[in-house]
C-alpha positions, 0 to 999 in steps of 0.5 A: 500499500502507498501512503502519502500524497505527492501533491502535499495533501494531508489526506491519506486514503489508503491508510484510512482504509487499511483497517477495514481492509484488514478486518474483511481480509481476516473475516474471510479466513486469510492471514496478513503478514508483512513482506519481510516475514514472508521472505524470511527462510525460516518462516517459509515452509517451501524454502527448505531444500530437499535432497533429490533422491 
């Protein structure tokens, strides 16, 4: 999400909408995580390498 306005206005629509977006997302059974956590190898179950045989 982007916050801020290149025209210098103080209204940040994305930031105002975020709580409702997160509530709706979790209400539908999704889990919200930040990108840093998602890309950390220990937190990503598919990041382990398996031996070919």
